[in-house]
N, C-alpha and C positions, 0 to 999 in steps of 0.2 A: 392438858390431858385429863381424862376422866375414866372412871370405871363404873361398872354396874353392879348393884346389889339387888337382891330380890327379897321382898318381905311379904308375909301372908297377912292379908286383911280380910277378916271374916271368911276365910277359906279360899280367897282369890289371890293368886300371886301377882304382886305389883312390882314392876321395874322401878328402881330408884337410881338415877344417875348422880354420882358423887364427884364433885370437883374440889380439889384441895390446893391451897397455896403451897409454895415451896417453904421449907423450914419446919421446925418442930412445933410451933404454936406455944400455948393454945391460942386459937383464932376464934373470932366471933363467927357465928354460923347464920346461914339464910336458907329457908325453905323457899324454893322458887316454884310458883304455880304457872303452868304452861299456857300459851295462847292456843286458840282453837285449831289452827292448821295441823297440829300434831295429833289430833284425835284419831285420824285414820291410820297413818303409816307409823307413828311413834316418834318419840323425841329424837332418837338417834338419826333420823332422816331429815331433820329440819336444821339447816345451818344457822339460821337466825336464833333459834332457841339454844343451840349449843353455844353460840357466841355469847349469849347472856351469862351462861354458867362460867365460861372461860374468863370473861371480862370481870366478873365478880371475884373469881379466884385470884386473878392478877392484882385486884385491889385489896386482897388480904382476907377474903371471906371463904370459909368452907361452905360448900353448897350441896344441898340435897334437892334433886329435881324429880319428884315422883310423877309417874304416868297415871293421872287421875282417870283415864279411860280404860283401865285394865279390866273393868267389869264386862266388857264386850270383846268379841274377837276383833283383831286389828282390821280384818277385812270388812267388818260390818259398816253399813252406810253411816256417814257422819250425821245425817239428819236423824237417824234412829238414836244415836248417842246424845244428840241435843235434846230430843223429845223425852228420852228415858232417864236423863241425868237426875241424880238424887243428891240433895244436900247432905243427908245423913251419912251416905257412903263417903262423900268427900270429907266430912268431918273425921271419919275413921281413918281415911287416907292421911290426913294431916297429922293425926295423933301418932300413927305409925312412922311417918317421916320425921316428925320431931324427935321421937324416941331414938330412931336410928342416928340422926345427926348429933343429938346430945351425947350419945354413947361412943362417938368416935374419939380416939386418943388425942387428936389435934384440936378438938373443939372445946371451948369454954361453954358449958351448958347454961351458964347464967347470962350469956350474951347471944341469944338467938332471935332472929327476926324473920319476917315473911315479906315476899315481894311477888307481884304477878302482873302480866300484861294481858289486856283483852279479856278473854274468858278467865284467865288467871287473875286479872284485876278484881273481878267479882269474887273469885275464890279467896283472894287475899283478905277481903272484908269478912268473908265467912270464917276463915281460919282465925282471924284476930278476935272474932266473937267467941270462939269455942276453945282455943288453946291458950290458957292463961300464961304459959311459959314464954310466949312471944313478947319480946320487949320493944319491938318497933315494927311498923308495917308501911309498905309503899305500894300503892295501887296505881297502875298506869292504864288510863282509859278503860276502866272496868264498867261494863254496862249491866243491865238487868238487876241492879241492886234493889230495885223496888219490887222484885218478884221472889217467890220461893220456888224451889224445884223438888219435885217428888212428893209422895204421900205424907201428909201431916206437916209439910214445910210452911214456913211463914216468910213474908217479905224481909229480906236481910236488913233493909233500912230501919225496920222496927226493932232490930237487935243492937242498935248502936250503943245502948247503955251497957252492953256486955263487953265492949272493947276496953281493955285496961292498959293499952299501950299507946304511945303517940303515933300518929299516922300522917303520911304525906300522900297527896294525890296530884297526879300530873295528867292534864287533859288538853285536847285540841278543841278550839272553839268552833271548828267546822264539823265536829263529830255529831252524829245523831243518836249514838248508843254507846255512851251516855251523851245526851244533848246538854247544852249549857244550862238549860232549866233543870235537868236531872242533877247536874253537878251542884247547882244551887241548893237543891233539896238535900243532897248528901251532906253538904257543908252545914246546913241548918240542923240536920239530925245530929251530927257530931257535936256541934256547939251546944245544943240542948242537952245532950248527954254528958257534957263536960269533958269530952275527949280532946286532949291537946292535938291540934292538927294544923297543917298548912297545905293549901291547894295552890297550884300554879297552872296557868292556862296559856295556851299559845295560839295567837292569831295565825291564820294561814295554814294551820295543821288540823288534820282530821284523825279518824281512827287509825291506829297502827303507825303513827308517825315515827316510831323507833325501828320499824321492821325494814331493814335495808334490803331484804330479799324481795320486797314489793315496791318497785320504783314509783308506782302511781301514788303510794301513800307515804313513802319515806320522806322525811323533812330533816336533812342533816343538821341544820343549825338548831332547830328545836330539840332534836334527839340528843345532841351533844350537851346542850344546856341542861336537859333533863337528867342526863347521866351525872353531870357535875352536881346538880342539886340533890339527887338521891344518894349519891355517895357521901356528900357532906352531911346529909341527914343521918345516915347510918353511922357515920363517924362520930356524930354527937350523941347518938342514942345507944349505940352498942359498944 
C-alpha cells in the first residue's frame, strides 16, 4: 500500500508517492526515480513502477517516489517533456523528495539512498551528484549520462567527482542507450573520480529488462538476479 503527498517545488505542486514497510522502524529510505513511461499518465497508472515501490517496501525500505514530470500538464505530449526536461528542476525535485523522506517518522535520515530505472537511471546519477545526503545509489540501464538537459546544463558524466556515495550499475549488453561502450565510459569516469562502484552486465538482455509489463523487453532471470544484487548492495551500504 502507498499514499500520496504533495510538495511544492518552485511553485509547482509535485506528487510524491510514499511506500512504507510494516512496523515502527526506523527504516532506511530510498528515493525512487521513475522510468519514462509514467511521464504522460503519472506514476499511479503504471503497475511496473508501483511494483518497484511495493517490492522495496516489502524488503524493509521506506520509499518516496516523486513525479519528476509535474512541470507539465499530464496530458502534454511525452516528446515535449523529453525535449524541455531540465536537470536543474530535477535537482530541486530530488532535494524536496529527500527532505520529505528524511522527515518521516519511520525513516532513519542517515540511511537514505537513491535508485532509478531507464530515465530514472540517469536521474539517479544526477541525484547522487547533487544530494550529499544520499548514502548509496543504484542505476538500472540509465542512458544519456553523457548529456546535459536544459539551459546551462553540463554532461552528467563530467560530474562524477561530485558523487560521494557508493554506486551500483545494472545493464543489459544488448542495450543501445546506454550501449556497452557508454557503460565502459561511465565505469571509467567513476573510477577516475574515486567513486566506489560495481557494475553488472547481462547477456541476452536489453533496455528495460526488469519491466515485466513489457514482454518484449522483460528478462525474468536477469531481472531477479538484478533484484538480488541491488538489495544486497543496499543492505551493505544502508
